[in-house]
N, C-alpha and C positions, 0 to 999 in steps of 0.2 A: 504495498501501501504506500506509492510516494505521495500520493496527496498528503501524507500525515507529515513528512516533514514540513510542509508548509507555513505547519501551523495552524494550520486553519480547517480543513479536514478530523474529522474526526470516525469518518466510515466513509465505507468507497458509494460511491455512485449510483444506485441499484429505480431499477424500472417496474413501480407498480401498477400491473393493466386497472382501467375501471371501466365505466360503465361505456356495449358497442364497443367501439375499434381505440380507446382511447387508452391515452396513459398518462404513469405521470413520473416527473425523472426526481427522490427525494437525496438530500446530502443528511446528515447530520455535523453543525458548526459549532468551534468555539467557543466564539461569542455572533450578535445580532450582526455587526459588521459583517463576517466574514462570508460569505455569499458571494460564488461564485462564479462563475460565463458560462452558457452553455453551446452552442455549436449545434445547430440542426439545417443539413439540410442548408451551407455556406453560413447559412445565415446567425449571428451572433441576436442571443439573449440572459440576460440577468434570471439568473432566479432572484423571487419573489422568500422574504419570512412568510413563515409559514406564524399569521398571530394571534392574540398574541399567547406569548410562550408559556407553559403551564410554568410552574413554581419549580424548583427540584429539575425541570428536564433544562438538555441543554436545547440549540434552537436551529429548529431544522430549515430548510428554504425546499425551493421544490418550482421546474418548469411546464407547462405543459406536452407534452410529446403524439402530435395529432396522427392521425390511425396515414398511413399510407408511408409516412417518416420514414424515409428511405436510411439518414446517417445523423449520430450525434454523440458530440462528445465533452466532457470537463471535465476540465486541467492536466487535458490529454487523455483521460480516463474514458474508450472509444464506448456509447450502449451499444448493453445489448438488445434489441427493439425485436418489439413479435411481428413472427412473420406466421401470415396466412395458413391456414392448415397445420398446425402445428402441430407433431404426428411422434413425437419424445418428447415427456412426459414424466417428472418430477416429484412424487406421492411424497411427504411428512411431515410431521409435528407432533408439539407435544414434549419440545422441544429445551424447556428449561430445569436448572439443574429446583427438589427441593428442599427447601428452608420451613420449617413450619412444625413450631410443635417440637413436643420430640418426633416430628418426620422427619434428617434431615439427612441428604443424601453427600455421597464426598467429592465434594466438585469440583476436586483440587485429581482425584479418581483419574483416571479417561477409560477404566474397562468398568467404573461404573457409573461416570454422567459422561457418555460417549460424542455429546453433540459434536462436537468440534471437526472429528474427526469422518463423520458421517457427513455434516455438507465435504468435509476433502471432496470427501467419493464423489458423491449428488456431485457435484462440482467436475471433478474429470468425466465424468457418465456426460458430459458432455450435453444436453436438456434444450428444446427450445422454449417450458416454460418451467416453474418450480408450484407449485403449489402447495402451500402450507392449510394445515385445517384447522392449527388454532392451540392457543396454551403457547406461548409466550416465557410469561415471568413464572414462576414459581419459587426464584429465593423471594418471598414474606417478610421473613424477618433477620436479622443481625444473623450470622452463621455464627456458636456458641465455643467455637473454637475453629484459629487461620488453617489449622496444618491439614484439617481439617475438607474447604469448607473458600477459605478465603477469607477477608476483611474488610469483604463490602455487606452495604445496608443493604436490609432489602427494601421493600416498596416498591411505590409506582414513582422509582425515583432515575437518572441518566443511566448513573452509576450498578441500581442495575439492570437494568435495564440493554446493559450494553453487555453488564460480566455473561445474564444471560443470554444473548442473543446475539450484537451486533457486531463484539468482538467474535465468535466462535464465529459464529457465520460467513463472514467477510465476503470469503473469495467463489460462495457461494454465492450472495446479493450482485455479483457483479457478473455474473453467471447466464443469467437468461432473464428475463422476465418474472414476475413475481404477479401471484395468486394469493391474496391474505383471507383468509377468514379467520372471524373470533371467533377463541374460548370460550372458558366461562371464568376464565383466568380474567381476561382481561371487561369482565359483565362489572357494572356498576359502583359496586361492592364493593371492587379492588383494581385492578391496573389499567382503568379506563380510560384516565388523561393520555397513555404512551401510546394504547391500541387506538386514536384518534388520531392522536396531533401525529406519528410515526408511520405508523400506518394505514390506515385506512385508506382510501385512491378519495375521498372526498372531502368538500372544501371543511375545515376545520373552524369548528362551530362556538368553542372554549365552553358546552354541554352534555349528560352523557343520554346516549337514548337508545333504552333497552330494548328497542327492538328495532329497529336499522333497515330500513330497507332492503328486497332483497336488491342482488340489478346483474345483468349478464356481459359476458364478457366474452364478445364474438372479432375470430382470431377465423375467417373464414370461414371453413366448414368446424370451425373445432369450436362452440360453445361450450360454458361454463354460471352457469347464474351458484352464485357467489350467498349463501343463507343465511343471514346470522342465526347459533338458536343460543348465545350463551348468558341466555335467564331463562333457556327452562328446565322448568322441576324433576327433577329425575326419581323415581322411586316412587311415583305414580304421577294420573292423571286431571292434570288443573281444563276444568274444562273452557276456562278464563279463553287460556292460551291454546289450546284446540281453533277458538273460533280465530282466535287470532293468525295464528301459523295458519290454519287456511284460508282465510285469508288472507296471506301473502300467496300464497303458492297459485292460489285459483286466478295470483294478476303474473303471473311469467307465460311467455308466450314464450316458448320456444322448440324444435325439429331435431336434435339431436347435438343434448349440451347431459354435461357429466353437473350436476346438485353436490357443489359442497356444502358441508354445515357442520359443525365440528364434531359434535353429538349425534349420534346412530342415529341413522331414522327407525335402523331394527339389526337391537346390536344383541351380546351377548353380556352376558355379569357370572365375573368370572368366582370359584370360593378362594378364598384364603386358603382356607380349612383343609383342600382339595375335596368336599363336594362336586358335584356336579353341579352346572351353567346355568343359569334359566335365563329366557330373553331381559334387556336392560330396556325399565317403563320408564318411556317420554310422554308431551306431550306429544311429540312428532307422527308417533308411526298414527293414529286417529288420527291429527288434520289431514294425512296424506291421502285419509279412505274419506274423509268426511271430499277433498279438492279433485281427489281424480287429475293432477296433469297431467298431461301429456308432456314427451316430446324430451325427459330424463332417459337414457339413455345405463344411465349409474350415477352412486350416489355415493359420495367419497368421504370419508368421515376419519375421526379420532375418538376421541375421549378414552378408553381406555388401554391405556396403555402396551399394548400388540399389534402383529398386523393380521385382519381378518377379513375371506374372503365369504359370499356366502352369494347364494345364486339361490332363489323359489320357484315352489312352485304354483305359482302364480302368477294376473299381469303383474309385474312390479316386476323396477328394473334391481341389476345384484350392488351388495353394499358390502366395497371395500373397509376397512377397519386401519386405519396405514398411523394410531400413534404406539409409534414404537423408536420411538427415535432420539431419544436422550431420556425424559421422566423413568424413573423407578418402577417398573415393567407387574402389570395383573400378574396376576399365579394364570397355571396354565389354563389353557381355555375345555381339554376334553371333549369326549363326540361329541356334533352337535344336530346330526341330521334329522328332524325327524322332528324338532324342533318346531313347537308351535308359537311364530309372532304374529299378535295380531292378526287372525283370519288370512293364517298364510304359514304354510311347512318351508325349511329348511333341505331346502334337496342334494345342495350341496354344499359342503364349505371344502378349507381348509382356515389352518390359526399356525401360526409360529412364537412362541416368546422370547425374543431374543432382541439387541437391539438394530437397528438397518431405516433401511428405505423403501419404494416399490419407484423402478421405470414402468412409465407404459408405454410398448411406442403400438404406436397405428397400425392392421393390417388391411388386411382384402377384406373384412366383413366382421371387422372386429375390434380388437384388441391385446394383444399379449402384452403379459404384467411377467416380472420380474422382480423378486422379493429378494433385495443387498441385502447382503451382514451389512457390520458398521466399518469393513477396509474393500466393500465396492466386490464381493465374491458374491453371486449369485445362490441359495439357498432351494429359493421354491421356483416354478416358471410354471405358470396357470395361460390359461385361454376364455375373453369374455368376448360371449359372438351369440347371438340372437337370447337380450336377456337370461342363458346361461350360461353357466362357469364349469372350467376344470382344471387340475393343478396333472 
């Protein structure tokens, strides 16, 4: 990161995908006067400061990248721009290092918190797009032991955001455009300021929306519906939330899209004591049943700290769970074929309990998925075609 030597840029410049074919380039800087200038298709465009800068966060600067832009750079860093019909997608999520109460992850140990290694391996895979399914900041409190997890203070502040996300993700941030989903760790009761200020591609309002509206990223024939599930209740169905999420799903207009939401619409809840897995209960599955959205061929989520791929014996898309990229892992899932999930049974499944990331490559009639471990070695290969999966 040669830009850091200038004493101005604290991160690489990254490109966040926004509504339609739009994108925005952003960078975190040391002070409000340090916003650099971009060269977009040969024309200089000063990056503008996102105002107001929240207390405890470092300033962020941005510039719009219109659809069809051919080249863009900032301080000599050539930006990776959206590609129509992106065909190689990295999916990862739940990347932070947990520090909360008695649950303290070994952040200084790359075997226990391997997100930087995961991000480096994902960057080496040369993706067209990176999809993060949410939960970026797990350092909610100060580490009790410096040798265990450093001396960074926790909470919704720059130092925690940098330690948990920006520093370990640096190579991957500049390797491809990103689609960012919001997790429950970025809900209004937690780290919402850093989420909306740094990562949400829309204008900064200095307020927290618990149910921010979905938007659809369009890259040729490849579309991604980004859906905010950050406030969904778990372990019960909330009818008010069912109605709210169903109304949002009913507004989605697409024909060939992934739906990316932090919480699975149909997921697995594992038992740390070794008992059988059971369906993850939220309001999202009921909202889907009520809205019956069309044009979604894959649901991509995290929240459960493992890899899982499920398909069903009903007219619903497969569910990918990719919460395996850094935060302490969930218990093993065991066999789930035949498990009923809100009116449909699992007919094919694959799950893995190890740190890693997924690469999805478009094929003639679907997607090939390769689950990679932290150092980029293939662990499982699956095919997703016509609503069915095989591994």
